[in-house]
N, C-alpha and C positions, 0 to 999 in steps of 0.2 A: 587491459580493459579500460577504455574510455567513458566516463561518466560526463553526462552532459542533460541540460534540459531538453525537454520534448519541444520539437518543431512541427507544424501542420503536417508537413509532409512524411512523417513518421507513422502516420495513423495506421495505413495498411499493414506496415510490418508489426507494430505495435498489436494491433487486433489480431494478428496471426499469432503471436505468442499467447494471448488470451484463448485463442481457439484449441491451443496445445496444452496449456495449463487447467484449463477447465471445460467440462463437458457439460451439456445442456442437462439439467436445467440451472445448473450453478453459475454459468457463463454471464458476465454482462451483455446485454444487447449492443449493437454497433451504436443506435442512438445515444443510449445512456452512456456509453464510454465516450463519444464524441463531446457530449455535454459536460462530462468531467474534466476532460483533458484541455476543455477550451474555457473553463471557468477561470474568472480573475481571482477568484478566491481558493485557487489550488496551484499546487506545484507537481509538475509530473516530470520524474527523474528517467533517463533511458542508461542502460549498461549497454555499450555498444563492443563489439569484437569484430574487426576486418569488415566494418561497414555493414554487419548484421547486428540487428538488437537481440542480445542475449537477455535480457530482463528490463523490468520497468517498474515503478512505484508510482502510487499517487497520494497526496495529503490534500485534504482540504480543510479550511478554518472557518471559524463562524465567530464574528466579534460582535457581542452584545454589552453596550454600557462600557466601552473602553476595555473590555475584557475578552480576550480571545482564547478559544480552546480548537484543538486541531484534531482532525480524525483520519486515520490511514483507510483508505479506501481499499487498496491491494498493493501488494509485493507480489510479482510473479517473475520467475526465473525458467528458463527453460531447462529440461533435464540434465542436457551434458554440461551446464554450467553452474550445477548446484554443488554445495558444500566446499565451495573455495572462496567464499567471503562476498559474494556479488550481493545476496540480499542483505548482509550486515552493512553493506558500504551503502546501498540503496537507503536503508533506513536511517543511517548518519545524515543522510544528504535531507531525506524527509524531515527530520528532525530539525535541521538547521533551516529549511523553508518555515516550518513552523515557528521557530523562535523568532526568526525575520519578520513573520507576520505577527508576532506580540504575543504568541500563545504560551499559556502558564501549564498547560497539559496537553498531553497525547495521548488518543486513546484508540481503540479497535476491537472488532469483534473477529473471532476467529473459530473455525468450525471445531466442537468438543472433541471431533474423533481426529483432529490435526495434530499429534504429539510433536512432530517434527517443527510446527511452526511454533508452538506453545513455547518449546525449549529455547527456540530463536529468541523469542520475546523476552523470555524469562532472563536469558544471558545478558540481554542488553537493558536490564533494569525495569522491565515492565512488571507489575504485579496483577494477579488477577481480582477483578474485582465484582465479579458477578456472572450469572449466568442467564441467557434469554433463550427460552423454549422454543422450538418451531422457529427460529428465525431465517434458518435457510430453507430451501425447498425439500420435499419429502420429510419434513417433521423434524430435520436435525437442529440440535441446540448450538448457540454459539456462546463462546466464554468472551466475558468483556476484560481486557486488558487496559490498563492505564499507567502512563508514567509521568512525573512531574518533569517540567523543563526548567533549565537555569536560563533565566534571562536577564 
């Protein structure tokens, strides 16, 4: 598996992964996805196998008063590449990008019904810090996970 930074030519393949991993109304729009992958305050990592995007992940950061906090927008892996360490490696790369941006903490929302993702985050040092009701469409709640970063 090759891991690399996103390039603008990747967009169509990247969005095809989004369409497989998330169904409406849970899917990011093309406009929003293009906006976050193009942000100068974000990093998008690609997992590629044989020229095909197997997964990707996006982290954004916000700097206020010389203090940065990072937020994981998404980690997505095609079903045939799950449970072999792709998401874990993408997460490691997101965290490295966040540290490089000066973030002291990284956080995320995860669907309260997605126990597989929750276990992944917990195995990698994220702790549950809260719950946000009606965060996702159809009234689904999100759990909030946070991890301190060593900078």
